[in-house]
N, C-alpha and C positions, 0 to 999 in steps of 0.2 A: 611479077606483073608489065603491064603493056606502058608503050610509051606513054597513048594516051590513054590511059589511069596518070601517071606520072601530072604529066600535064593539066590533068584536071584540077589534082590536088595542089597543081601549083596556083590554076587563075584560083583555085578555091582558098586558097591562102591567104592570098594578094587583097582576096575581097572579102577576107572574117570581121565577125560582127558577130555579138553575143549583146543579146539583150537583158535591159532588168529584169523580166524576169527569170529567163535564164538563170542569171548573179543569184538571184532571191531561193532558184531551185538548188543549187549547189549549197546556199549556206543553209537553205535544211536539211539535208542530206550526208553533206559533212561534217566529222566536228572539228572545230577550228583548227587542228590542226594539221589536217587531211585539206581544209581550206587553203591554207597557207601555199601547200604542193598544188593547189591548180592555181591561185594566184602571182604566183611567179614563173606560171609559163607564161611562154610572150601570146597574144591574140590569136595568131593563129594555129596553136597545140590546143588551147584552150576551145578554138572554136571544130577543132576537128573531136576533142574527145566531149566534149557536145554531139557534135553529132555522131560517134561509134554511144552515146549510150539511148539517143532517139532511136537510132534502129535498131538497138535492142529490144528495146520499150515495143515497137511495132513489129516488131516479132513476136513479141508475147512476154519475155522473160521478164520477170516478177521476180528472181534472184537479188533481196537489194545488200548483198556484199559485192553480187557480181557487176549491178549499179553502180557502185559508188565505187569501184577499180577502176570503174570506163571511167568517169570525171577525170581524174586522174591520172593511166595508166600509164601516157608522156612524160611525166613531173624528169623522168630519170638524162631528160635532155638539154637540163641545168647542171654547170660543172658546177666544178666546187666549191666554185667562186661565187655561185650562186646569178654568175651569167648562161641567162636563157641561148641557145646554140643557133644562130644566126638562118634565115633562111637559105644565102644562100650556100654554106656548106651543109645541109640540108640536104640543099639539092645536086649538090658534090655528090653526099652519100651516096642518095641512090639510085644517081646515074653508075656509079662505081662499083657495086653490088651485082652490076651485071657481068663483069669482070671478077670472080669473086677471091683470082688471088693479088688484083690488085690493090680490091677492097681490103682486101687483110694484108698489106703493105702499108696502107696508106693509114686506114687503122694503131697500126705502131710508129708510125711519121708526125701526123696531124691531132693535136691534141682533139681537135674539134669533129676529127671521124670518130675518135677512140671514143667521146663521149657518147655518140650515134652509136657506135657499134654496141655501145654495151647498156646504152640507157635500159633496158627492161632490168639488169643487176641492179641496175644503181636507180632506178627507181625501187625497184623494193629493199632496197636497206634502205632511204627516203624515205619508204613506207610503215616499215619495222621502227627508224624513231622517231615518228610522225605519232607511233604506240595504235597503229591500225589492225585489225585481225589480222593472227596467221594466214587465212583463208587470201584476205586481201594480197598478201605479201604475197604470197604462193602467185595468184594469180597474174599480179605482173611478174613477178619473177619466168615465169614459165612460156607470158604468150605468143613471145617469137619462137619459142624452140622449133621443129624439128613434126612432130609429131605432136600435141600437147594435149590431153585430155582434161572433163571437165569444165571450170566455171573458166581458166586458163585455156580453152579449143573456143569455147562461147565467144569470148574475149577475139581471141582471133580474126573469127567468121567477122566481126561485127566489126572491127578496124581496117580486113579488108575490102569491105562495103567502101571504107572508107579513105 
């Protein structure tokens, strides 16, 4: 990811807002347990997930399971105590990813970076615990893979647009 992309992402996070209509959309599309995964994310992750959802819709996507996954694909950025990843840690993690060896060391030493590094797998476990369909669980588990396929590939594409 380019520096300009990351700056745009930070600017969007700082300005994040979710409309009442979008909260209603979440309530209509997600099960109550999946809604909890959405609500526990910080506002900037909620906004990002909604942006990914809207990107998929604009691209003509109609796969209900993919669209539901998009709405909470970053839920794994919440730690085991239910604390969302602070924006500052997120910024540091994304910067460190430019140096993979340093990033891996940080992920072993800094709990917040470890949460970020494992957020797809963590999110998949959380989705499974919430009773999400296996197709959603697998989509969330694999969307950060180097060469995802199927729904995970389409989620990765939309995620990278936002």
